[in-house]
MIGUBA-854600 format. One record per residue: z, x, y of N, C-alpha, C in turn; residue in one letter. Coordinates in pm, whole numbers, plus 50000, padded with zeros to 5 digits. Last residue first. Layout:
<recs>
ZXYZXYZXYA
...
</recs>
This chain:
<recs>
199841543745427200031529945383198751522245388R
199541568145539199501567745393199621553545341A
199931565345807198551567445763198421567045611S
202701563945825201921551745842200501553545790A
204681581545586203861581245704202941569145707F
205951584245352206791581545468205971579145593L
203641586145176204801578045146205621574545267G
202461620645164202281606145170203571599045143T
202571648345385202981642045260202791627045274Q
199701661645557200961654345555201271648945417R
197221673045573198311681545525199621674045509D
195551654845692195331657645550196421666445490E
196411655345961196711643745877196531646745728A
197841686646070196681677946046197031666945947A
201331685546145200031692146144198921682046126G
203691673846113203091672246245201771679446256G
205181698345913205091684145948204581683146090V
205541725645853204211720445875204081705645903G
208021736745840207361733545713206051725945731H
208771738846105208611751246028207851748745898R
209081711846166208011719546229207721732046147V
211361705946011210091698845989208921706746044L
213191723146137212871725245996211551718145961L
213341710846385212811724446378212431728046234R
214561686946302213211686646358212581700546352V
217081696846218216211690046123214761689946174F
218091706146462217871715746353216931709846249R
218251681146591217341691346641217071701946536D
220281669446440218951663346439217901673346490L
222411685846516221991685446376220581679646363A
222521679046789222221692846749221771693646604L
223201651646766221951655546832221551669846793R
225711653046649224631646246576223281650546634H
227071665946859226991672246727225851666246645D
226801647047073226241660547083226081667146946K
226041613246955226871623547016226221637347004D
223401590247051224191597546952224991608547022I
221191570947121222571570447165223491576947062G
218001583447197218981580447094220401581147149F
215351567347378216301578347362217351573747261S
211851558947374213261555747348214081568647345V
208981543847493209721556347486211191552947472G
206321525347348207651525647408208211539747394A
203251506447348204021518747333205391517047395E
201641485047419201711488647278202451501747251D
202311481147698201941470147609202141473647462L
205171501547759203811497547790203471486747689R
208361511947871207541503147788206141501947846R
211181534147854209981529047919209191520847819W
213621534747717213491541647844212281536947923R
215841517947518214451517947561214391523947700I
218041534447305217881527947434216411528947472D
219371532246969218431536747070218521528547198L
220951546046679220951536346789220021541446899P
219391553446369219841558546499219851547246602L
219291562346030219421551546127220031556846256S
216981586645892218151577845885218121566945990G
214621601145889215701605545978216921596545978F
213031591545670212851605045722214051609845802L
213451565045626213941574545524213861588945572P
214571550445933213481555645852214081564445744S
215411529246206215741535946081214471539446006S
216851521946519215651525246444216081532346317I
218391495046696218481507346618217131509546552T
219211478347007218311481546896218731494246824W
220571470547241221151467647111220291470846991G
218641456047520219551465547455219891461447311P
215041448847572216481446947583217311457047505G
212281443747346212831444847481214341443747472F
210021436947146210871448847157211261451347303F
208201415947129209631412947113210561424947130R
205541424047150205991413147236207501410747230S
205181444846973204731446847111205201435747204S
206121434046733206891444746798206471446446944A
204151416446648205381411146706206181421846780E
201591440446681201961426646650203201422046724G
202951473346730201871464346690202431450346669H
203651503346903204071489846868202851481246837L
204731535846872203541527546884203891513846827R
207161555147045206831545446942205521538446974L
208641585847083207591577247137207151568247022K
212171593647100210881592447031209911584147114A
214901617147151214281604047148212941604347078G
216261641047113216541633147232215961619147228G
215291653146892216701649246888217071640747009A
212031637646858212901648946889214341643946878S
208731627546791210141626346757210861639146796F
205951606046825206601618646863208081616946840D
205481581946681204411591546708204931605246744E
206391558446459206991569146539205921579946556V
205511525446465205071538646419205661548846514V
207551497346371206871505746470206411518546401A
208561464546298208061477346247207311484446360I
211601445546326210241448646368209851462146310L
213891420846299213381432546227211921434146266L
216751404046419215371408346442215051420746360D
219411397846401218521392346298217071396446315D
220441426646556220971414446495220021409446384R
217731446046553218731441146647219161427546593R
215721473346446216611462146415217531459146532R
212771487346339213561484546459214391472146429L
211801511646115212241497746129213121496546252E
208931532446118210341530446151210641515546163G
206631555345975207061541545996208541541146027L
205091583346138206071577846044206411563346078A
203641604746228202921592346206203781584346108D
204561629146479204651622646349203691610846343L
205141659546642204291647546632204381642046490P
208321669946750207331670546643206471657946647V
210171690646973209481677946948208441680046839R
213331704247045212041705946981211451692246948T
214921696347358214881696647212213461698147162Y
214471697147627215681703647578215631705347427L
211761701847819212161696247691213371703947641R
210291693948125211301701848055211691694547927R
207691696448347208141689948225209141699148155V
206421694648621207681701348584208261694148464A
202961701148710204071692948665205281701248628G
200891717548816200681703348800201871695248751G
201371743648871200251740948780200131726048750E
203651744349013202421746949088201191744349003E
205611741348820205291729948905204001731848985P
205031753648501205111757648640204731745648728N
206931739548243205631741748304205851745248449E
208801744347942208721742948086207291745548132F
210871735647682209491737447724209451735347874R
213461750347517213141742947639211691746047674V
215411749747231214121753247288213871744347410M
218551763947155217761752347194216461757147255A
220741776746911219621779047003218911765947032A
224161773346915222921768946852221801770546953V
226571777947033225891789346973224591785646903G
227631756847167228101758647029227381770146959M
226291757647412227721760647408228221763447268A
223091773047337223941762047381225401766147366C
220911798147444222001794647356222811783247417E
217341795247472218671797547529219721792847430R
214031803147531215041801547427216391804447491R
211251787747664212451795147697213471792547588L
207801788447672208981784247597210131793447635I
205371777447918205981786647825207171780447755G
202751776848163203651770148070204221780447974A
</recs>
């Protein structure tokens, strides 16, 4: 496994995580990913659900779903919002009983800006040990 640094068309560096297929898998990550424990509001028309954002990148997120969210978070038209990253339209890519993988329906410029933000979070230690996290925006602080 390793990290490959390459330049995108706009001159912004992107990080790609790759694994040797002979070692068990071919996972590629176009954007930097940060583990979080942040609360997010899922909205669609009159529906409002709460989820915990576990992994976050400019490409999407892994959500942990509880209560009503685990039974009502299906179909198109959802957005997710948080004071940490604002409001983003999303598409549900996969679902399990209490988890979901989502991608963000945003344009290339917004995605590159979001990736720069995620790299800034990583650089400042977000996603580290729970005792190092700032309180207020994270589910473990509630």
